[in-house]
C-alpha positions as CSV (number, residue, x, y, z in Angstrom):
1,M,-84.5,-14.5,50.0
2,S,-81.4,-16.8,48.9
3,K,-79.1,-16.7,50.9
4,K,-75.1,-16.1,48.9
5,Q,-73.1,-19.2,48.6
6,L,-69.4,-19.1,50.8
7,T,-67.1,-18.9,48.2
8,Y,-63.2,-20.6,49.8
9,S,-61.7,-17.6,49.0
10,E,-63.9,-15.8,51.3
11,A,-64.0,-18.5,54.1
12,I,-60.0,-18.1,53.9
13,A,-60.3,-14.4,54.5
14,E,-62.3,-14.4,57.2
15,I,-60.7,-17.3,59.2
16,E,-57.5,-14.5,58.2
17,L,-59.1,-12.2,59.8
18,I,-60.2,-13.0,62.8
19,I,-56.5,-15.0,63.8
20,N,-55.8,-11.5,63.8
21,K,-58.1,-10.4,65.7
22,I,-57.0,-12.6,68.5
23,E,-53.9,-12.9,67.8
24,N,-54.0,-8.4,68.1
25,Q,-56.7,-9.5,71.1
26,E,-59.6,-7.4,70.0
27,L,-62.4,-9.6,70.9
28,D,-63.9,-10.3,74.2
29,I,-63.6,-13.8,75.8
30,D,-67.1,-14.1,74.8
31,E,-66.5,-13.0,71.1
32,L,-63.9,-15.1,71.7
33,S,-65.4,-18.2,71.6
34,A,-67.9,-17.9,69.6
35,N,-65.0,-16.8,67.0
36,V,-63.0,-19.9,67.2
37,K,-66.6,-22.0,66.6
38,R,-67.1,-19.6,63.5
39,V,-63.2,-20.5,62.7
40,A,-63.3,-24.4,62.8
41,E,-66.4,-23.8,61.1
42,L,-65.6,-22.1,58.0
43,L,-61.8,-25.0,57.8
44,N,-64.9,-27.8,57.2
45,F,-66.1,-25.9,54.5
46,C,-62.9,-25.2,53.4
47,K,-61.7,-28.7,53.7
48,L,-64.8,-29.8,52.3
49,K,-64.1,-27.3,49.7
50,L,-60.7,-28.6,48.7
51,K,-61.6,-33.2,48.9
52,N,-64.9,-32.0,45.9
53,T,-62.5,-30.0,44.4
54,E,-60.4,-32.6,44.0
55,E,-62.3,-35.5,43.4
56,E,-63.9,-33.3,40.5
57,V,-60.8,-33.1,38.7
58,Q,-59.4,-36.3,39.3
59,K,-62.4,-37.1,37.1
60,V,-62.0,-34.6,34.3
61,L,-58.7,-36.5,34.7
62,R,-59.9,-39.9,34.1
63,E,-62.3,-38.8,31.4
64,F,-59.5,-37.1,29.5
65,D,-56.8,-40.9,29.8
66,D,-60.0,-42.9,28.5
67,K,-60.0,-40.6,25.3
């Protein structure tokens, strides 16, 4: 069974959900640690996704300028 690839929008939505739970004090101390770690993972994913997208756009623009 293949695992669905996480999208940028899904990652942002999950980050927002976790932040809302933290702000509303809906997490106990055990959940808090795990959720903070998850947010860190998601932020790293988003950062990498943005970097890769920027590189792809720059490549396309360079190719366009070369023509």
